[in-house]
N, C-alpha and C positions, 0 to 999 in steps of 0.2 A: 084635646088640651094642648095648648102651645105656650107653656110658661117659659119665659126667657130669663136669663141670668140677671138682666137689669131689673126685672120685676122682683127678684129675690133681694137685690140690693136696696131697692126702694122700700120694700116691706121691712127689712132689717132696720133701716134708718128710722122709720116711723115707730117700729116696735121698741127700739131702744130710747128714742126721744119721747115717745108717747105725746107727740105734739107735731101736727102737720107743718106748721110754720117753721119750727126749728129743723125738722127733718128736710124740708125743702131747701133751707139755707145751707145745710150740711151737704146736700147733693148738688147744690149750685143750680137748682131749677126753680121755677115758680110753683106756688102752692096748688093752683087749680089743676094743672096737668098731673101733679103727684096724686092728688085725690082721685082723679079719673083712672090712673094706672092701678091704684090699690083696689078700686071698685071692679075694674076689669079682671084683676087677679082673683078676687073673691068669686066673681062670676065663673071664671074658668075652673076654679077648684070646686065650686059648689058648696062653699062653707064661709060663714062670717069669721073673719080673723080678728077684727077689731070691733070693740063696742064703743060707739061714739055718742057723746052728748054735746051740748053747747059749750060745756066747760071742761070736758075731759075726754081722753082717749085711753082705753085699756084693752088688754089682750083677752080674747076668749080662750076657752080650753083648746080649741082647734088652732088658734093663733099661737099659743105657747108651744104646741107641738110643731107647728110649721116653722116657728122661729128657730127652734133647736135643729130641725132638719135642714133649714136654709143655711144656717151657719156651717153645718157639716159639709153641705154640698159645695159652698163657695170655698171652704178650706181645701176640699179635695181638688177643686178646679185650680186653685192657686198652686197647690203642691204639684199637680200634673204639669202646669205651665213651667214651674221651676225645674222639674225633672227633665222636661223636653228641652229647655234652654241649656241645661248643663250637659245633656247628651249631645246636643248640637255643637256645644263648645268643646267637646272632647274631655269633659271633666267626669263623666260617668260612662257606663257601658262595659263593653268587653273588647279586649284586643288579643287576638290569637297569633302568636309569633312562632314560626318554625325556625330552627337554627341547627347548623352543623355542630359537631362536637368541638370544633376549634373556635367557634364564635365567642364563647365566654372567656377565652384566653386573650381576646383582643380588648385592650383597655377602653377604646372608644365605645365598644358595645357594652361591656360590663358596667362602665360608668353611666352610660345612657339608661340602661335598665334600672339601675339603682336610683338615678335622678328622676326617672319617669314615675317610679313607684312612690317616691317622696312627694312629688308635685301633684300627682293625680291618684291619691290613695283609693278613691271610689271607682276607679276603672279596674275591672277584674282582668288581671294580666295572666294569660294562659300561655306558657312557654312549653314547646314540644321539641325534643331533640330528634331531628329527622335528617337523614343524609340528603345531599344536594339534589340528586335526581328524583328522590322520593318526594320532594317538596313541590314539584311542578304540578302534579295532578290536583292536590288540595288547594293550591293557589288558584288554578283555573276554575275549580269547582266552588270556590268561595268559602271553603271550610278552614282555610288559613287566610289571615289578612295580610301578613307580611312574611317574607322569607329572608333569612340571612344565610347565604350560601356561597360556595366557591364558584369561580367563573366556570361556566359550562354552556354549551349551546342551549338556547331557550326558544320556545315557540313564539310566534308573533303576538300571541295573546298576552304575553307578560312584558312588563317594563322593569328596567333595573337601573341602579345608581351605584357607582363605585364608592366603596367606603374605605378600602385599604388596599394598598399594593405593597406586599412585604416579601423579603427574601426567603428563599427556601434554604434550609441548613442541613448538613449531614449530621447524623447521630452515630456515635461510636462508643463502644465500651472503653472505660478509662485505660485499660491495658492494651488497647489496639495501637499498633505502630504509628498510625496517623492521628491519634487522639491529641498529641501535643502540638499539632500544627495549627496555625491561625487560619489557614485557608487551604483548600484542596480542590483538585479538578474532578469532575464527574468520572473521567476515564480511570481514575485511581480506585474507583469503587466497582469497576467492571467485573472483577473476579471474586468479589466478596459475597458471602451468603447474605441475602437481602430479606429483611422482615418487612412485610408490607400488607396493604389492604387486600382482602378478597375482592376480586373484580365484580362479584355479584352483589356486593353490599350496597353499591350505588353512591359512593362518595365521589365528589368532584375532584378530590385530590388524587385519586387513582389515575384518571385521564391526564390530569395536570402534570404529574411527576413522571409517569411512564412516557408521556409525549416528550417531555424535556429530555429524558435519557435517550429516546430514539433519535431526536434531533442531533444529538452529539455522538451518535454511533455506539451507544452503550446498551447492551441487552442485560437487564437486571437478572441475576441468578436468585430468583425468589424461592426461598426454602421454607418460609413460614408465612401463611396467609391468615389474617385475623380480621375482625370486624370493627375494632375500635382503635383510635389513635393512642389512647392510654395503654392499651395492650401492647402496641408496637414499642412504646417507650419502655415498658416493663421488660419486654423480651430483649431489647437492645441492652438494657442495664444488666440483664442476666447473662449477657455474653453470647446470645444465640445468633447474632448477625448485626448488620448495619442497616440504616434506613435514612429517609429524608422526610422532613416535615417543615411546615412554615415556622418562621422565627417566633411567632407569638407563643408557641408551645414551650419556649425557653423559660416561661414562668414555672414550668415543672422542673424542679431541681433534684437530681438524684446523684449521690456521690459516685456511683459506679458508671456514670455516663458523661460523655462530653459532647458539646455542640460545636461544630466546626463550620466556618463560612465556606460557601461554594464560589469559586472564582468566575464561573460562566455568568455573564450579565443577564441572561434571560432566565436564570434560576429564580423565578418570582412566582407568586400566587396572589390572586385578588379575592377580596371578600366583597360580595354585592348585597345590597338591599333590593328585594324583588317584590313586586305586587302585580295584581291583575289589571289590565287595561279596561276590562269589561265589567268589573264590579265596582260600585261606588265606594270610594275610600272614606271611612269615617273620620271625624275630626280627631279622634284618639290616634288613628293611624297617621294622620298628617302631623300631629304633634310628635309622635315617636320618630318618624322619618326626619323631621327637622332637628330633633335632639341628636340623633346619631350623626347626621350630616354635619352639624355644628361641631360635635366632638371630634369627628374625623378631620375636619379642616384645622382644628386647633392643635393637631399633633404633627 
């Protein structure tokens, strides 16, 4: 049996019009070919669908059943076509985004996430907080579509785009002698107890900031090692030491803590959008990349 979709459309037109001439006009074909196609359809099915006389056309019991099923089939085909078109356009589907703990504090990123959800509510947005180095494997494997991470050495299999280049800032308890300063040198932090990331956590900020200190001859006296940036902020506010984090974290305001600018010009950190070169990017991924890029350029 080789019933084609056009046969279903032909039959539905005849069944609804109950007149071959009107059905042929509706389909924009001539009547003889339409009659031949209906006869061919009945032969393929092995059942009479239409009862014909010289004056009338009516549906048989088999015809009534076939009409209901044909309508359902064409409706499903149309719905499938719409779903495929929307997926191709990036209006549906799934988008899996990995991000570091600092990413939501960057306005271009938080605004883009909010705008993307409003514009494309039928895209399932899955966001996962993952440290920079830990994003590399899932991006390569295709279990993450996009990564938002700090600058770090990447394998050749990944591609990246700069979203933000922001200053690093010193964090001090409000009672610290340097807390009232507008700017300080990294060397002034050399003998301070330092609250920082555990090197095994995998955050890109660890390499970023330790590398900065080394370039300026400062060996940090790390007395507290933690896993999260918010824990660092809390411990500095509690007076357990000083630290350094990107300026985007200034959105966290605590009375007990002060943010002070660092005078060294290379005290900066970058946020990147990263994706795999070897996995096809979905339209939803392309839309999100465009949104974040536009938001970053506007700032």
